[in-house]
Structure formats: C-alpha cells, structure tokens
N, C-alpha and C positions, 0 to 999 in steps of 0.2 A: 715520671718521678717528681717533676716540678709541681704538677697539679696536686699530688699527694702531699708534698711539703707545704704548699700554699694552704690547703684545706686544714692540715694539722696546725699551722700557724694561726689561722682564723679561729679554730676551736680553742687554742690556748689563750688567745686574746679575750675571747668571750668568757672563758673560765675565770681569768684574772679580773675582768670587769665585774662579773657576778660576785666574786669574793669580796670586792671592794665596796659593793653596794650595801649600805647600812640595812640591817634586818628591821622590818617593821615591828614595832612593839606588839605584844600579844593583846588582842582585843577580847574582852569578856563577852560571853554569849548570853543571850536572853532566854526567856522561857520557851521560845521556838527553836533554839539552837542557832540563832543568827548572831554573828559578831556585830555588836552595835557600840559605837563610841559614845559614852555617856559622861566621861570625865573631861573637864577643861584641861587638866594637867596632861592627860594622855593625848588629847588633840594637839596641844602646844608642842609636845614631844614629837609627834608625827610631822608637824609643820617644820620644826627645826631640822628634821632629817630630810624632808622633801618639801620645799617651798610650794610645789604645785598643789599640795593638800590644803593650802590656806583657803578659807571661806572669805571672799572679798565682798564688802558692802557695795552694791552696784551703783547706787545713786551718786556716791562720792567718787567712784572710779571711772564712770563713763559720762563725759560731758553731754548735757542736754537730755539725759535719760529721764523719762517720766514714770512715776510709780502710781499705781492704783491698787493698793493692797486690800483686796476685798475681805481677806480673812482676819484683818484687824478691825473689822466692822461687823454689823449684823447683815450687811448686804452680800450674803453668800448662800450657798445651797443648804447649809445647816442652820442658817438664821441666827448665828451667834458668833462672837469674836473668838478666835483661837490663838491669835497673836496679841501680845500686849504692846508691841511696837510695830508701826507701819513701815516696814523696811523689807529689803530683799538681798539675799546673799547668793553667791555661787562660787564654785572652786575657781582658782586663779586662771587656769586655761579656758574655762567656760567664759569668765568675765572678759578675757582677752579676745575671744572669738566674737562675743557680743559687741565689743568696742569696734571691731572691724565691720560688723553688720550695720551698726549705727553710722559709721563713716560712709558705707556704700549707699545708704538711704539719703544722706544729707543733700547730695546734689539734686535729688528728686523732690526736695522740699518735704521729706518724710523723716520720721523717727520711730523709735520703739516706745511702747508703753508696757511696763511690766506688771503683771497681776500677781505672780508668785515665782519664787525661786527655790532655794534650799528650804526644806520643810522638816522640822524636827520629827523624829520617828513617832513620838507619842501623839502627834497630831494625826498621823496616818492611822494609828490605832483608833482614835476617836472617830475619824471619818468612817472607818469600816463598820463601827458600831451604829452610827447614825444613819447611814445611807442605805436605802433599799436596793438601788440599782448597782450591784457590786461590780459590774463591768466598768464603772466609771470611777472606782476608787481602788487603790492598791491593797492587796491582802497583807496584813501584818506578818503572816508566816513567810512572806518573801521580801517585804519592804518595798519602798518606792525609789525610783531614780531621783525624785525630789529629795528623799532622805540622804542621798549621796552628794547632794549639791550639784547635780549634773542634769537637771531638768528645769526648763523655764516655761512659764505660761505668759504669753504676750500677744500684742497686736500692733498694728501700724497706726500712727497718727500724723496729721498735718502739722508741720512745725509752726506755721504762721498763726494757728489758732488753737492747737492742741486737740482738734476734733478727730475722733477715731474714723478710720476708713470703714466703709460698710463691709461687714463680713456676714457669713451665712446665718449665724446665731449670736446671741450674747455669750459672754464668757460663762463657762460652767453649765451650759444648757445640756442636760442629759437626754438628748434626742438624736435621731438618726441624721438630722440635718447638720449636726456638728461634725460628722465624719468628713475628713479632708477631701474625699473623692465624691461626695454627694453631688449629683449632677443637676438637680432641679433648682438652680439659683440663676439670678440674672447674669448677663455677660460681665457687667461691671464688678459684681461680687466675685465671679470666677477670676477676673483679672487681679483683684485685690488679694484674694486668697493665694493665687499662684505666685504673685510677687513676694508675699511673705514667705511662703514655703521655699521657693527657689533661692531667695537671698539667704535664708537660714541654712539651706543645704550646702551652699557654696562654702560655708564656714564650719562645716563639720556637724551639723545638727540634722536629726531625722524627725519628721512630724509623726506624732502618735496616731494609731490607726483609727481612733474614734473621736479625736479632739483636734480641730484645726489650729488651736492656740497652744498646744502642748508640744514642746520640742525636747528631745533627748540628745545629749552630747555624745559624740562617737566613742569616747574613752571612759564611759561611766563605770565600767567594770573595775577600773583601777582604783576606785575610791570607795571606802567603807561606808556603811550606814552610820548615820549620826543622830544623836538625840541631845543636842546642846541648844539651849534657848538663845534667842537673839540677845537678850539682856546679858548673858554670860559671854557671848562673842564680843559685844561692845565693851564689857569690862576688861577683856584681855588686851584691848587697845589703849587703855588708860595708863 
C-alpha cells in the first residue's frame, strides 16, 4: 500500500511540475515543415522563459579561448565568406561545458581553438547547394545541430604559442582520413586526436562519425533550429 501511495505521490508531483512549466511559444515552420526560429523577438521570448536557450558569445564567455572562424573568410571549403562577423556562439549549457573542457586542458598547457559554433539555418541551405559531397553537409530538410547551437567545430592548441596540435587532416577536409577512427596516422596524431575526443566526451559531447573536429552536445534535441544572424544576436545585447 505504501508503495502504491508513494508512486501516486510522485506522479502527482510530476504533473504539478509539468503544469507549472511555461509552454514554449509556437515556432513557425519553413518550406520543409521544420520549425525554425527566425525572429529575434521570438528568440528573446524563449530565452526569457528558459535561460538555457540563450546563445552565448564564446570568446567573451570562456577565458583564453581562441577563434579561427574560417567561414568569415574565403579560407573555407566553398571559398567564400558566409558570416559577416568572425565570432562563435553556442547555447548556454554548451558554453558551460566548453568552459570546463578549457579548464581541464589548461594544466596540460593546452586550450581550445574554435572554428565554428552556432550556424544560422540559411548557411546550411547554402552549403547544401554548393557542396558535392553531401555526406559532409547537413540536409536542409533535417537541419543541422549547428543550427541548434549545439555543435562545435574545434581543435587543440598550445597555450604558449597558439600552435595547433597535429591532427589527421586540416579542418573541413572531406576525406576518409578525417574520420575520428581512421587508423593510418602516426602515434602522436592518434594521441592528440584521442585527447581531444576523450576530453570532450567527459563533458557531454560526442564526436561526429566522419569529422574528428565536430562535436555534438548531448542535449541537442531540446533546442530548436535557428536562423538568426550574428549581427542580430549582438544587437540584442546592446
């Protein structure tokens, strides 16, 4: 009898908690039927209801973080800039996890270099049109975890001189050698790659199956697709 009452009490508590949780504002759907947040006002409303939804600018949030935003330059796989501002954002819990990764690396004399974080949805659409190897870009019909602010492209650097640790390939190389389990690399490269992957995994990230530099945060499903430009995110902070 006590067990039945206890279960009933827990169910009642859960129901009360659910009823008190603010409902997420409705998100308009795009041509593929995907809910995509395109309005700064809607994004702001969502953050007010749930602070975890905030997209945090990483360079100002994580001490010592280095950025190398290839997509703000022509030095990328489509050979044209797609961002007007060289910056990187991620959801607040993702930024908190990256801060812990950076802290773990510091005693080793190492740190993180960020290539890309949150990516507005329209950039994913552009990439899919431009890139022939579709396995290396997200399909707009599904959207990307980058579009959710829950994917990070990064590598390791030495803090003393900012030099990147040797990895199997350069960033965004669409080759089999980029796969995180590719075996035919030097022992030092294996060690560097394993250090990056293992450190990220300890803090809730999973490496992507064909890109050693791409990591998805564990709770990415809780965050909607976004198509708000960096300029508009910055404007919201003024």
